[in-house]
N, C-alpha and C positions, 0 to 999 in steps of 0.2 A: 809452585803453581799459583798464579794470580786467581783468586776465587772469583766466581761469577758475581758475588755481591760486591766485591771490591771493584770489579769491572764496571758494574752498573753505577756505583757511587761516583766513579771518575767520569763516566759518560754524562751523568746528570750535571756535572760542573762545567761542561763545555759552554753552555749558554751564559755562564757568569764569569768564568775564568779566561775565556777566549772572546775576542771582540765580535760584534755583529758583522754580518756581511762576508763571512768566510766563503772563499771560492773553491769549489771542488770539481774535479773532472773524474768521472767514472767511465772506464772503457770496458766494454763487454758486460754491460749492466742491465740488459733487458730480461735477464733471468738469473736464477741461481745466486751464487755468493755475491756477485756484484750488485744485484738487486737488493739482497738482504742488507748489505752494508750501506747502500745508498739510502734506503728507507731509515735505517738507524741514524745516519748522519742528518737527514732531513728532520727527523723528530727531535734531535737534541740541539742542533746548532741554531743560533739566533739569526733570523733573517738570512739564511744561506743562499748562495747562488750556485746552482748545480747544473753542470753540463754532463750529459751521459750519452755514450756512443754505442750503437748496436745496429741490428738489421731489421727488427720487427716494429713496424708502425703501430700495430695493435697492442703489443706489449708496452710500448712507450706511452700510448694514450692511457692505458690502465695505470701504469706506474705514476704518471704525472697526476692523475686524479687522486690516487691514494696518498701521494706526497702532499697534495694540497689540503687533504683532510688532516694529515699528521702535523703539518705546519703551514698554515695559510700565508704566513709572511715570507715564505721562501719563493725563489724564482727557479723554475725547472725547465731546462732547454734540452730537447732531444736532437741529436745529430745522427742521421742515418748514413751508414757507410760500411763498405766491406774493407775492414782494416787488415785483411790478410795481404793487401796490396800496399806497398810502402809509399807509393805516390798518393794513395788515398789518405794515409796517415799524415803526410805533409799537408794535404788539403784541409783535413779536420783541424789540425793544429793551427793553421792559418786562420780558419774561421773563429776559433776560440781566442787567439791572440789579437784579432781585430777588435774584440770586445773587452778583453781583460789585460791590464798591465801586470797584474800580479795574481798568482795562484797559490793557494795554501796546501792543496792535496791533489795528488794524482794517484788514483786507485785502479789497478789493472787486474783483470781476470780472464781476458780473452784467451781462448784455446780450443782445440779440437783433437780428435783422434784420427782424422782423415789424413792420409799420406799423399794424396794427389797434389801435383804441383800447380801453383798459381801461374797466371800469364807472365809473371816476372821471373819464373823459374825456380821458386823456392817451395819445398814441401810445406803444406799447411800445418802439419803437426809440429814443424820446426819454427816457421816464421811467426805464428801467432803468439806463442809463449816467449819467444826469444827476440827476434829482430824487431817485430812490431812494437813490443813493449819498450825496448831500448830506444827506438826512434822517437816514440812519444816522450820518453824521459829527456832525451837530448833536445828535442824541439821546445819543450815547455820549461826546460831548466832555467833559462834567464828569468822567466816570469816567476818561477818558484823562488829564485834567489831574491827577487824584489819584495816578496811577501814579508809580513811581520807576524810574530807570535807562533806561527806554525808553518813549516816548510817540509813537506813529506811526500815520499813516493812509496807506495805499497804495491808489491807484486805477489799475488796469491798463486802458489803452485805447489812446491814440494820442499819448503824450507826444512832442513834437518835430514833430508834424504840425499844430500850431495854425496857423490861417490865417483867411481871410475868414469872417465870420459875419454874420448878419442880426439886429440887435438890435431890429428891429420885429416879428419873427416867430420868437422863440426856439423855440417848441414845434413848429410845423408845417413849418418850413423844411427839416429833415432828411427829412421824408416827401415833400415836393414836389420836392426837389432831391437825389436820392440820391447823385449824383456829387460833391456839395459838402457832404455830411453830415459827413464825417470832420473837416475843418478847423473846421467850425461847432461840433460837439460837443466836439472837443479843446480849442478855445478856452474853451468854457464850463466844462469841468472845471478847467482850470488857473486861470482867473480866479476861480472859486468857491473853489478852494484858497487863492489869494492872500488872498481876503477872510477865510477861516477862520483863516489864519495870523496875520492882524492881530488877530483876535478872541482867538486862543489862541497867543501867541508861544512858549509853552513846549512846543508840540506840532509835530512834523514832518509835513508834507503832501507826498506824492510822487504825481505823475502820470507813468506810464511807458508806453513801447511795448515789448511783449514779444518782438519779432522774429517771424519765422515759426515757428510751432510747431503741431503737429497737435492739434486740439481737436474738440469736438462742435459748435462754433459754426456755426449755420446749419441744423442738423438739424431744427429746428422748422418749416422750410419744406416738408418732405415729401420724397418719393423723387425728385422731379424734379431736386433739387439735386445728386444723386450724380454724374452725368456731368460737370457743371460743376466739382464739387470735384476730380474726377480730372484734368480739364484744368488747373485752377489748380495742383494739386500738381506737375504736370509742368513748367509754365512759371514758376512763382513763384520758384524758385531763381535764375532769370536776373536778377531785379530786386529780390529781397528776401532778406536774410540769414535762413537757417533754422538752428534749433538743436533739439536733442533735448528731450524732455520732462524728462529728468533735469537737463540744463543749465539749462533754463528755471526749474525749481524752485530750483536753487542760486542763480541770479542774482536771482530775486525775493526769496529769503530774505536775500541780501546787502543789497539795497536796503531791506529791511524792518528791518534790524538794525544796519547799519554806521554808525559815527560820521562817515563821509564825508558824511552828510546830516543834520546836527544841526538842532535847532530854533533859532529866532532867539535865544531866551533859556532859562535854566533849567538847562542842563547835563545833561539826559537824552539824551545823545548816542548811546548804543548801544555796540557793540563798538569799542574803541579802534583807531585807524588804524595800519596797519603803516607803517614808514618809507618815505618817497617817494610816498605817496598823499595828494594834497591834498584839502582840504574842497571839496565840489562847489559850483558856481555856482548860485545860486538863480534862480527864474523871473524875478526882477527884475534879473538880471545881476550881483548881488553875492554873493560867497562866503558860504555859511552862513546865508542869510537865512530859511530855514525852510520855504519852499514851492519845490518843485523840479519841473521837467519834464525827463525823462531818456530817453535811448536804452536799449535792452535791457541794455547792458553798463555802465550807470551813468555814461556819458560825457555831456558837455554837448551840447546840441542846437545847431542852426545859429544864427549871429548874426541871421539874418533873423527867427527866432522871437522872440528877445529884443526886437528892435525892434518887432515886431508887438504883443507884450504890453505894452510900454512905451507905445505909442501908444494902445492900448485903455484903459489906465488913465488916461492924460492926457486922453482924450476923454470920460471918465466912463462908459465902457461897463461897467467892472467894477461900479460902483455901481448902474447900471441892471439889470445881470444879478442882483445880489444882491437888489435890491428885487423883481425878478420872481420869483426862486426862493422867497424867504420869503413873498411874497404868495400864490404858488401853493400852498405848503404850508399856510398858514393857511386858505385857501379850502376845501381838500379835507379837512383834518383838524380844522379848527375851533380850532387852537391856534397861538398866536404862538411863535416861537422866538427 
């Protein structure tokens, strides 16, 4: 486990060991984990340029005001959009790329438990954590590859919980089988990252689990969820590690910037490692291989997960998933990626 003090020490070096003017894009960042990570980045980076995407104007105004207090030298731009629609994802990316030639960090937390379908025909519980995130990654990948010192994509969901998936029903399986949705979706994210890392070996791809932390996730279900959330908050510490919003932000920032998680090639490793901290094991089981599935504290996941992912690759599931995702994106947006 990377201690919190080691995490904090690394984060403090961002302003000295990485250049001024880092460009970061936070998607789903008007509340919860995305907001915590955004504020941690704003506080530690030197003259950062931050774009953040969400749906709430009021939350965005509050976050911008708070970031300006944390770091007056930063630039903070809010883009309002419903990014459950892939055509909107394209539009948001076009807006960012019109202003930025290079991007250092793409940090994504968008998600929901709603199973209703969008106007493009995809269940929200599927499209937000899967296809929306992958399309952001694909669209911004050329700009990420042009960056120096740090080139990283972080997707916060359920790293370490990869498990059984249904490659005959990628889209609707999470809706039909809610209790099995997490291992299915977690496997999809990590396998897609593995494919992206082969396409862009100079960029780091991280899929992590944030631990238990208080967020607004599930609020879109309505008021009936309140008593269930109260019950969950009561019993969750019995089986799930809980951390504060502040610690969550610090740990997410560490995974977004530390050289513990380098790309496979290219040398844009991030903040140099302190003595005694090894390079992390990649999702393929090899140290420093560029695509990582991680626990909240940056530690390796169970051996069972590495074995599961290796089998999925050997069986061709990764290739089938990638063909499905790129085909889905082309069908909806009309563009090949």
